[in-house]
MIDREN-945246 format. One record per atom (N, C-alpha, C): atom name; x, y, z negated. Coordinates in Angstrom, 2 decimals. Atoms other than C-alpha are relative to their C-alpha. Layout:
BEGIN
MARGU  atom        u        v        w
MARGU    CA        X        Y        Z
...
END
This chain:
BEGIN
MARGU  atom        u        v        w
MARGU     N     0.55    -1.08    -0.77
MARGU    CA    32.37     9.41    38.73
MARGU     C    -1.50    -0.22     0.15
MARGU     N     1.45     0.11    -0.06
MARGU    CA    28.62    10.11    38.67
MARGU     C    -0.47    -0.14     1.43
MARGU     N     0.62     0.17    -1.30
MARGU    CA    26.41     9.14    41.58
MARGU     C    -0.47     1.35     0.50
MARGU     N     0.35    -1.32    -0.52
MARGU    CA    26.03    12.21    43.80
MARGU     C    -1.48     0.11     0.29
MARGU     N     1.43    -0.03    -0.26
MARGU    CA    22.44    11.24    44.66
MARGU     C    -0.79     0.23    -1.28
MARGU     N     0.67    -0.13     1.28
MARGU    CA    21.50    11.12    40.97
MARGU     C     1.03     0.48    -1.02
MARGU     N    -1.03    -0.51     0.91
MARGU    CA    23.62    13.43    38.81
MARGU     C    -0.17    -0.48    -1.43
MARGU     N     0.24     0.49     1.35
MARGU    CA    22.06    11.88    35.68
MARGU     C     0.50    -1.42    -0.21
MARGU     N    -0.44     1.38     0.14
MARGU    CA    23.41     8.38    36.39
MARGU     C     1.32    -0.05    -0.76
MARGU     N    -1.25     0.10     0.76
MARGU    CA    26.18     7.18    34.06
MARGU     C     1.17    -0.27     0.94
MARGU     N    -1.17     0.26    -0.85
MARGU    CA    29.72     7.04    35.43
MARGU     C     0.26    -1.49     0.11
MARGU     N    -0.37     1.39    -0.20
MARGU    CA    30.91     3.76    36.88
MARGU     C     1.22    -0.30    -0.86
MARGU     N    -1.08     0.35     0.92
MARGU    CA    33.16     2.03    34.35
MARGU     C     0.94    -0.98     0.67
MARGU     N    -1.02     0.92    -0.47
MARGU    CA    36.40     0.40    35.37
MARGU     C     0.74    -0.50    -1.22
MARGU     N    -0.73     0.56     1.13
MARGU    CA    38.24    -1.94    33.03
MARGU     C     1.42    -0.34     0.41
MARGU     N    -1.38     0.43    -0.22
MARGU    CA    41.94    -2.67    32.70
MARGU     C     0.17    -1.35    -0.66
MARGU     N    -0.17     1.35     0.49
MARGU    CA    42.95    -6.27    32.22
MARGU     C     1.44    -0.43     0.25
MARGU     N    -1.37     0.46    -0.20
MARGU    CA    46.54    -7.28    31.59
MARGU     C     0.01    -1.51     0.24
MARGU     N    -0.08     1.41    -0.41
MARGU    CA    47.76   -10.71    32.71
MARGU     C    -0.31    -0.96    -1.15
MARGU     N     0.24     0.90     1.12
MARGU    CA    47.75   -12.31    29.25
MARGU     C    -1.48    -0.03    -0.39
MARGU     N     1.42    -0.05     0.33
MARGU    CA    44.21   -11.14    28.49
MARGU     C    -0.83    -0.66     1.09
MARGU     N     0.73     0.59    -1.12
MARGU    CA    43.05   -12.24    31.94
MARGU     C    -0.01    -1.53    -0.08
MARGU     N    -0.05     1.45     0.14
MARGU    CA    44.07   -15.82    31.06
MARGU     C    -1.14    -0.49    -0.89
MARGU     N     1.10     0.37     0.88
MARGU    CA    41.36   -15.84    28.40
MARGU     C     0.46    -0.93    -1.11
MARGU     N    -0.25     0.91     1.11
MARGU    CA    41.17   -17.94    25.27
MARGU     C    -1.27    -0.80    -0.22
MARGU     N     1.16     0.86     0.22
MARGU    CA    38.84   -20.92    24.92
MARGU     C    -0.33    -0.03    -1.48
MARGU     N     0.47     0.13     1.37
MARGU    CA    36.77   -20.88    21.74
MARGU     C    -1.26    -0.85    -0.01
MARGU     N     1.21     0.81     0.13
MARGU    CA    34.09   -23.24    20.50
MARGU     C    -0.69     0.25    -1.34
MARGU     N     0.57    -0.35     1.30
MARGU    CA    33.22   -21.54    17.21
MARGU     C     0.07     1.51    -0.16
MARGU     N     0.00    -1.43     0.31
MARGU    CA    32.21   -18.01    16.27
MARGU     C    -0.54     0.17    -1.41
MARGU     N     0.45    -0.35     1.35
MARGU    CA    32.00   -16.84    12.69
MARGU     C    -0.38     1.48     0.03
MARGU     N     0.53    -1.36    -0.08
MARGU    CA    29.97   -13.67    12.20
MARGU     C    -0.23     0.54    -1.40
MARGU     N     0.24    -0.72     1.25
MARGU    CA    29.99   -11.20     9.32
MARGU     C    -0.38     1.42     0.35
MARGU     N     0.34    -1.39    -0.25
MARGU    CA    28.66    -7.69     8.97
MARGU     C    -0.05     0.79    -1.29
MARGU     N     0.21    -0.96     1.06
MARGU    CA    28.58    -4.64     6.78
MARGU     C    -1.02     1.00     0.53
MARGU     N     0.95    -1.01    -0.45
MARGU    CA    26.37    -1.58     7.03
MARGU     C     0.46     0.66     1.30
MARGU     N    -0.55    -0.77    -1.11
MARGU    CA    28.68    -0.06     9.65
MARGU     C     0.57    -0.80     1.16
MARGU     N    -0.64     0.75    -1.08
MARGU    CA    30.09    -2.93    11.71
MARGU     C    -0.34    -1.48    -0.09
MARGU     N     0.08     1.45    -0.10
MARGU    CA    29.82    -6.52    12.85
MARGU     C     1.40    -0.50     0.31
MARGU     N    -1.31     0.60    -0.23
MARGU    CA    32.88    -8.77    12.82
MARGU     C    -0.23    -1.39     0.58
MARGU     N     0.08     1.30    -0.67
MARGU    CA    33.11   -11.69    15.27
MARGU     C     1.39    -0.63    -0.03
MARGU     N    -1.25     0.77    -0.06
MARGU    CA    35.88   -14.23    14.67
MARGU     C    -0.22    -1.17     0.94
MARGU     N     0.08     1.06    -1.00
MARGU    CA    36.22   -16.40    17.78
MARGU     C     1.12    -0.98    -0.28
MARGU     N    -0.98     0.99     0.42
MARGU    CA    37.97   -19.64    16.87
MARGU     C    -0.10    -1.27     0.84
MARGU     N    -0.02     1.31    -0.64
MARGU    CA    38.94   -23.02    18.25
MARGU     C     0.10    -1.05    -1.08
MARGU     N     0.04     1.09     0.96
MARGU    CA    38.06   -26.09    16.20
MARGU     C     0.26    -1.30     0.75
MARGU     N    -0.30     1.27    -0.65
MARGU    CA    39.75   -29.29    17.32
MARGU     C    -0.88    -1.09    -0.59
MARGU     N     0.84     1.09     0.52
MARGU    CA    37.55   -32.38    17.04
MARGU     C     0.73    -0.78    -1.09
MARGU     N    -0.55     0.78     1.09
MARGU    CA    38.12   -34.21    13.78
MARGU     C     0.92     0.77    -0.94
MARGU     N    -0.87    -0.81     0.85
MARGU    CA    40.09   -31.33    12.23
MARGU     C    -0.84     0.99    -0.80
MARGU     N     0.80    -0.91     0.81
MARGU    CA    38.76   -29.21     9.35
MARGU     C     0.40     1.47     0.13
MARGU     N    -0.51    -1.37    -0.06
MARGU    CA    40.81   -26.09    10.19
MARGU     C    -0.20     0.58     1.39
MARGU     N     0.21    -0.70    -1.28
MARGU    CA    39.70   -23.68    12.92
MARGU     C     0.95     1.18     0.07
MARGU     N    -0.94    -1.11    -0.20
MARGU    CA    42.26   -21.24    14.33
MARGU     C    -0.71     1.14     0.72
MARGU     N     0.61    -1.17    -0.60
MARGU    CA    40.95   -17.74    15.02
MARGU     C     0.89     0.46     1.16
MARGU     N    -0.74    -0.42    -1.20
MARGU    CA    41.95   -16.71    18.55
MARGU     C    -0.23     1.47     0.31
MARGU     N     0.27    -1.43    -0.20
MARGU    CA    40.34   -13.25    18.56
MARGU     C    -0.99     0.47    -1.05
MARGU     N     0.95    -0.66     0.91
MARGU    CA    38.60   -10.91    16.13
MARGU     C    -0.49     1.25     0.70
MARGU     N     0.62    -1.15    -0.66
MARGU    CA    36.18    -8.39    17.60
MARGU     C    -0.86     0.73    -1.02
MARGU     N     0.80    -0.85     0.87
MARGU    CA    34.73    -5.50    15.60
MARGU     C    -0.91     0.83     0.88
MARGU     N     0.97    -0.67    -0.84
MARGU    CA    31.59    -3.86    16.91
MARGU     C    -0.99     0.78    -0.85
MARGU     N     1.02    -0.77     0.70
MARGU    CA    29.11    -1.18    15.89
MARGU     C    -1.34    -0.73     0.05
MARGU     N     1.32     0.64    -0.04
MARGU    CA    25.55    -2.27    15.05
MARGU     C    -0.74     0.26     1.33
MARGU     N     0.69    -0.34    -1.25
MARGU    CA    24.19    -0.46    18.13
MARGU     C     0.57    -0.81     1.17
MARGU     N    -0.62     0.76    -1.08
MARGU    CA    26.70    -2.09    20.48
MARGU     C    -0.29    -1.49    -0.15
MARGU     N     0.29     1.41     0.24
MARGU    CA    26.10    -5.49    18.87
MARGU     C    -1.41    -0.35     0.47
MARGU     N     1.36     0.26    -0.46
MARGU    CA    22.37    -5.20    19.58
MARGU     C    -0.05     0.00     1.53
MARGU     N    -0.06     0.01    -1.47
MARGU    CA    23.13    -4.31    23.21
MARGU     C     0.63    -1.30     0.50
MARGU     N    -0.64     1.26    -0.36
MARGU    CA    25.44    -7.34    23.38
MARGU     C    -0.99    -1.16    -0.12
MARGU     N     1.02     1.04     0.20
MARGU    CA    22.67    -9.56    21.99
MARGU     C    -0.98    -0.04     1.17
MARGU     N     0.94    -0.06    -1.13
MARGU    CA    20.27    -8.37    24.70
MARGU     C     0.65    -0.47     1.29
MARGU     N    -0.70     0.40    -1.22
MARGU    CA    22.85    -8.82    27.44
MARGU     C     0.24    -1.51     0.02
MARGU     N    -0.19     1.44     0.09
MARGU    CA    23.66   -12.34    26.23
MARGU     C    -1.30    -0.74     0.29
MARGU     N     1.30     0.66    -0.21
MARGU    CA    19.97   -13.27    26.14
MARGU     C    -0.39     0.03     1.47
MARGU     N     0.34    -0.11    -1.42
MARGU    CA    19.39   -11.97    29.67
MARGU     C     0.86    -0.93     0.85
MARGU     N    -0.89     0.84    -0.78
MARGU    CA    22.43   -13.83    30.99
MARGU     C    -0.25    -1.48    -0.23
MARGU     N     0.35     1.40     0.26
MARGU    CA    21.50   -17.10    29.29
MARGU     C    -1.27    -0.36     0.76
MARGU     N     1.23     0.25    -0.74
MARGU    CA    18.02   -16.82    30.81
MARGU     C     0.30    -0.18     1.49
MARGU     N    -0.36     0.11    -1.41
MARGU    CA    19.52   -16.25    34.28
MARGU     C     0.75    -1.31     0.27
MARGU     N    -0.75     1.25    -0.13
MARGU    CA    21.92   -19.16    33.78
MARGU     C    -0.96    -1.19     0.04
MARGU     N     0.93     1.13     0.09
MARGU    CA    19.09   -21.51    32.77
MARGU     C    -0.95    -0.05     1.20
MARGU     N     0.82     0.00    -1.21
MARGU    CA    16.96   -20.42    35.72
MARGU     C     0.75    -0.64     1.16
MARGU     N    -0.80     0.51    -1.11
MARGU    CA    19.80   -21.36    38.04
MARGU     C     0.46    -1.44    -0.22
MARGU     N    -0.64     1.29     0.26
MARGU    CA    21.33   -24.42    36.34
MARGU     C    -0.79    -0.93    -0.91
MARGU     N     0.79     0.82     0.92
MARGU    CA    18.67   -25.71    33.93
MARGU     C     0.26     0.37    -1.44
MARGU     N    -0.06    -0.34     1.43
MARGU    CA    18.12   -25.49    30.21
MARGU     C     1.28    -0.51    -0.65
MARGU     N    -1.18     0.38     0.79
MARGU    CA    21.13   -25.55    27.91
MARGU     C    -0.54    -0.66    -1.27
MARGU     N     0.47     0.67     1.21
MARGU    CA    20.47   -28.14    25.23
MARGU     C     1.00     0.26    -1.12
MARGU     N    -0.84    -0.26     1.18
MARGU    CA    21.79   -27.48    21.74
MARGU     C     0.04    -1.23    -0.88
MARGU     N    -0.19     1.04     0.99
MARGU    CA    23.20   -30.05    19.38
MARGU     C     0.27     0.72    -1.31
MARGU     N    -0.10    -0.82     1.20
MARGU    CA    22.55   -28.33    16.05
MARGU     C     0.67    -0.68    -1.18
MARGU     N    -0.61     0.67     1.15
MARGU    CA    24.29   -30.92    13.86
MARGU     C     1.28     0.68    -0.46
MARGU     N    -1.24    -0.68     0.38
MARGU    CA    27.47   -28.79    13.91
MARGU     C    -0.20     1.49    -0.19
MARGU     N     0.29    -1.44     0.15
MARGU    CA    25.73   -25.42    13.50
MARGU     C     0.43     0.47    -1.37
MARGU     N    -0.44    -0.57     1.26
MARGU    CA    27.33   -23.27    10.83
MARGU     C    -0.72     1.33    -0.22
MARGU     N     0.69    -1.25     0.34
MARGU    CA    25.53   -20.42     9.07
MARGU     C     0.99     1.05    -0.43
END
């Protein structure tokens, strides 16, 4: 429902979350691919010392939405680091 004070404001979004989805899935690896029309994120869990990562979720996204996600992630990481300190990266396991 739009804000009555500002009829141009976007409607407030409510999300539905079933119990299984609410439990979440821990991932420590994301593989990213794209075509002209979409980005594909494969969120996976890689056990230490094991060469096989199990994909726990695949998310498909439009280029426009992916860019919005990138901005939102950047803003949230900046807020996190302001509150808790810099997140250090160990790039030895970085995959392209």
